[in-house]
N, C-alpha and C positions, 0 to 999 in steps of 0.2 A: 541615429539609425543603428540597428543591430548588425554587428559584424558576424562573419562566419565563425561559428564556435570552434575553439581550438581543442580537438579531441583525437584520441586514438582508440581503436577497438582491439580487444584480445578475447580469447576463449579460456575458460577455466581449465586448469590441468594440462595446458599446452605450454611447451618450453619456448621462451623468447630470449633474445640476446640481453644479457644483464647490462651491457654498456649503454643501452638506450634509456636508462633511468638513472637519475642522480643518486649518489650514495646516501645522502640524507633521507631521501624518500624511501629507498630500499630498507634502511634501518628502521624507520617508522613502521613500514608494512610488515616486516619480519616480527617486530615487537608486538604488533596487533594481531598476529596470526593470519595475515592476509596473503602472504606469499612465502615461498621457499626458495632458497638459493642452492644451486649445485654448480660449482666451478664457475663457468662464464654464462650460466643460464639462470633465468628467473621464471618461476612457475607460480601463477596466481591460484590460490586455493580457496577463493571466495568469489561470489558473483555480485555485481552491482556497479555503482558509480563512485569513482574516486575523483577528487578535485585537488590538485596540487599546484599552487601558484598560478591559479586561473587556467590550468590545463586539465581537461577532463580525460580520465581513463575509464573506458566502458568495458567491463568484464562480462561477457555473455556466458550462459550456462554451457555445460559439457555438450559435445556433439552438435553444436549450433552451426548453422550455415549463415554467415554474415554476408549480406548482399554487397554488390560492388557499386551500384548507383547511389550517390550521396543522398538523394531524396528518400530512397528506400531505407538507407542506413539510419537516417534521422527518425523515421517512423519506428523502426525496431528499437532504437534507444529509448524513445518516448514510451513505448509499450513496456519495456523492461522496467523503466523507472516507475511507472504507474503500478505495475505488478508488485514491486517491492513496497511501495507506499501502502497498498491494500493489505499485503501480508503483515506489515509492521503494525497496522491498526487492528488486525483480527487475531493475531497469534499471541500466545502466552510466552513472552520473550524473557530471557535471562537479562540481568543488568548489562552484561558484556555485549550481548547481541543488540540490545536496545541502544546502547551507545554507538555501535557501529552503524546502526540504521538511522542515526541522527536524532533519536528521540531524547533530546536533552532540554526539555522545557524549563525555562526559568534559570538557565545557566549562562545567559548573555552570550549567545553565539549567533553570529550572522551566518547561519548555515542553510543548507539546502532545504531541510525540513521546515525551518521557520519561514523561509521564503515561500515554500509550497503552501503553508497554512495561510499566510498573508494573501497570496494570490487567489487561493480558493475562496476565502472570505470576500475579497474584492470582486471576484467574478459573480458571486451570488448577491452581494449587497451594495457594491459601490463604495465611494469614499465616505469617511467620517466627516460630517459637516454640522456645524452648530447653527441652530435657528435663532434669529434675533426677532423678538416680538416687540412691535411698536404699537402705541396707542396715541391717537391724535385727532383733533377736530378736522384737520386738513387732509387726512388719509382717505383714500378710496378703498373700501374693503367691507368686511362684515361689521355690522353694528355691535359694539360691546355693550349690551343692555345693562348689566350690573354696574359698569363704570358710568354709563350715561345717567342712570337713575340716581347714583350716589353723588355725582358731581354737577349735573346740569339742572337748571331751573325750568320746570315744566309750565305750560299754560293750560289752565283748566277751562274747558268749554262745555258747559252742561255736565253730562256724565263722562265726558271724554277727557283724557290727559294727552296733551300734545307737546312733543319735544321739537322745538324749531331747529335745534342743533343737537347732533349726536356724536358720540365718540366712537371712532372706528378702530378696529384692530387689524394688523397685517403682519404676517411672518415672512421674513426674508432669510436667505441663506448667506451666511458670512463666509465667503470663499477665501478670505485673506487671513482667517484665524490660524494660529500656529498648529493646532491639532490637525486641521485639514492639510496644511503644507507638509507637516512631518509624515502624515500617512501617504500623501502623494509622492514624497521623496522615497519612502521605503518601497512603495510599489514600483516606482521607476527603477530603483537600483536592483530590485528583485528580478524585474523583467530584463533589464540590461544584462545581468549576469547569468540568470538561470532560465529566462523565458523560453529559450529554444527547446528545453526539455518538456515544456507544456504546450509547445506549438504557439507561443505568444510572442509578439514583437511590439515595440512601442508604437509602431504604425498601425497594427490591426486593432489596438485598443485605444487609438487616438490619444496618446499620452505624450506630452511635451516634457523636455528636460526640466528638472526642478533644481533651483539653486536656493540654498538657505542663507538668510542674512544673520545667522547665529551659528555657533559651533556645536558639534555633536554632544559634548557634555552638558551644555545648556539645554539641548533638546531632550536628553535623557532625564534631567532634573525636572523639566517642565512636564513631561509625561508622567513622572512619578507623582507630582502634585495633582495631576489630572485624575489619577486613580482615586484620590480621596474626595473628588467633587462630582463623580458620576456614579449612577446607580443602575445604568443600563448594561445588561449582561454582555451584549455584543461589543459595546464600547470598551468595557473592562478587558475582555479577552483580546481585542485587537491592540489596545494600548500596551498590554503586557508583552504581546508578540513584537511590537515596535520597539519596546525597551530592549528586549533581547537582541533584536536585529541591529539597532543603532550602537548598543554597547559592544557588540561583536565587531562592528566596523572600527570602533575606536581602539580596541585592544589587539586587533588582528596583527598589525604591523610590528607589535612589540613582543610577539610570542611565536617562535618558530613552529610550535605544535599546531598553531592555528592555520598554518599554511596547508594543512591536510584536512579535507572534509570527506566524510564517508556517508554513503547510503548503500550499505553492502552487508551481505551475510555469508558466513562460512558454512551455513547450513541450508544450502539451496535444495537439499533433499527434502526438507520440510516444506519448502515453497512448492516443489514439484508434487508433493502429496496433497497439499491444499488445492493446487490447480486441477489435478486429476479427480479429486473428490468432488469438486464443483462441477467439472465438465461431464463426468459420468454419473452425476446425480446420485451421490452416495445415499444409501438408505440404512446406514449402520444403526442410527438411533432407533429406527423402527424394528430392526431385525436382530439387535444385539441379544435379545432374550432367547434366541435359538442356539446360541453358542453354549456348548456344555461347559460346566464348571469342573474344576479339579476337586476331588474329595480326598483330603488328607486325613489319615487316621494316625494321629500323633499327638503327644502331649505338648502342645504349643499353641499360643494365641497369636502368633506372628501373622501379618497380612500376607495374602497370596495373590500374586500377579496373575490375572486371568488372560485368556486368549483375546487378542485385539487385532483382527484383520483391518487393513487400511480402508478398503472400500467393499461394500456389499450391495449388490443390485439384483433385484428379482424382476425378470422379464418373462412374461407368459409362464411356461412351465420349467424355466431354467433359472438357477441361482448362480450368479457370477461373484466370485471372490477375486478382487483385483488388488494387485500389489504395485504401487507406484515406485519403480526402482530407478534411482538417479545414477545410471551407469552409462558410460560411453562404451557400447558393446563391441566397438572395434578394438578396444584395448583391455576390457575387463568384463567379466560375467558373474552373476550371482553364484555363490558356492553352496556347499552342503547345508549350512544353517538356514539360509534363506529358502532353499528349495524344500528341505524337509519340513520346515515350519509351515510353508504354504500347503504342501500336500496333506499335512496333518489337519490343518484347518478344514479343508474340504471333506476329508474322510470322516472326521468326528462330527462335524455339523450335519452331514447327510445322515449318518447313523443315528444321531439324536432325533432328527426330524421324523425318521421312519420307525423309531422305537414305539412300543405300545404305551409307554409311560409319558410320551411327549404331549403336553397340554399347555395351552396359552389362555389367558383371560380374554384376549381378542380372538373370538371364535372364527371370525371371517378370515383373519390372517392364518390361523391354524389350518383352516380348510384348504387355503391356497398352498400352504407349505406341504401339506399331506399329499397334494397332487403333483408335487415337483417330480420331474423325471431325472434330474441330475444336478450336480454342482460342477461348475467349470472354473478352473484356476487359470489366471492370466497375469503375466508380468507386463507392465507398461513402461517402456523406455523412451526418454526424450530423443528427438530426431530432427535433423535439418532436411530430411527428404521432403519432396513436394507432396507426397501422399498424406492426407490428414491422419489416417489410421491404416497401418499396413501390417498384415500377418507376416512374421519373419521366421517362425520355427517353433520348436518346443523343446522341453527338457523332461527326462524321466530317470528312473533309477534302474540300472541294468539288472537283468535277471529277477525282476520283481513285478508281478502282475497285480498286486493288491492295490496299487495306487495308479490313478490316471495320469496323463501328461499334464504339464503346465504349459499352456500356450504363451508365446511371446509376440508382442506387438510393438512396433514403433509408432509414436504419436508425435505429430509435428509440433514442436515447441512454440514456435511463433504464433500459430493459429490457436494453440491451447492458451497462451498468455492473453491473446486478444479476447477470447471468449471469457476468460476468467475476469477481466476488467469490463466485460459487457460491451466491447466495441464490435463484436461479431457474434453470430449464433451458428452453432453446428451441432448436429445430433451424433455425438460420439458413440453412444452405446449401440446404435443401430449398425455400426460398422464392425461390430464383433460378430464373427460367424459362430 
């Protein structure tokens, strides 16, 4: 039976008492760039899931509103977990970030990411089981005509050939084979330790505890030999994951570094950009041709970095340029570089569209763009407020009428994450005025 998970929840960039965490853990977190220490306080500077000696530390994004009811907290944890899994699968990660997000295939780790992949495959395909094919005169089943013709004596009657006895074939599943038992063992251990993050228990998948009649090293050696005897892609992939998982169990107790598992990123600003891009239906790929390029007149062949707004959306006769800003606006606001860059995007893009020289190969898009009435700049901040999308103010440059305001909106982080992993639907763009 699954026990209540042992976890604590915190929020990124909030100070917490240092003495609540073991010194060994703090040392590892500081070395990995996951937290900072100031006197008697610890501040997490990354978002995600940490597992230290079977205790889970859940670090929610900035400005998050953690619910008080445990059932709701579990849902929020599961959503954050799935967001990070989706992000890690779609983003172009550095080796360091990949390591923090548990993407260590083939390195023999009984980690969260390996368990996730095992459970995902099991949910889709079930257990690995070997078929045993039998042929016999006494079996009831389909007649194996090639075997019958080769081995049985027929009776000839006129033009007819009669076989008074036939060989039948029958396939049965060998539920006692070692491959099946090891797969079942890995799934049981994955659910036992991590299942609550997926909303899985041993009860709701009707799984009984598995005991092996051999040790883990033997199991790893057996699976290694199985790789050479199977040519089914799914079996190969699952066997490799099982080897990683089992080998990780074997070496975990001998290595203090293995006491810490991570599914975490210090770059949640990138995750927030992915989330907003998805939810506001980013049209950048279709609209990037309208962004004016820099014209250098200089004797150099060096590459030039072009303008790259986060999110561009065209709705009716308005173009929106959205910037996903991962700020807790109660303690920090975008400064001059962010504001000027955003203002310049809108100003130069609109001037380019309205110029006489503006032409596109896509004439239908060109016509729509020529009819635009304006370009609106918007900052999108994460929020724990109940409102899905809420206008909160604007920013401009004093004594300057050449540029329009940049509007600021709070966007509910939990709802945004749920929509990002397709657990809910909401039309975010319609909430921008």
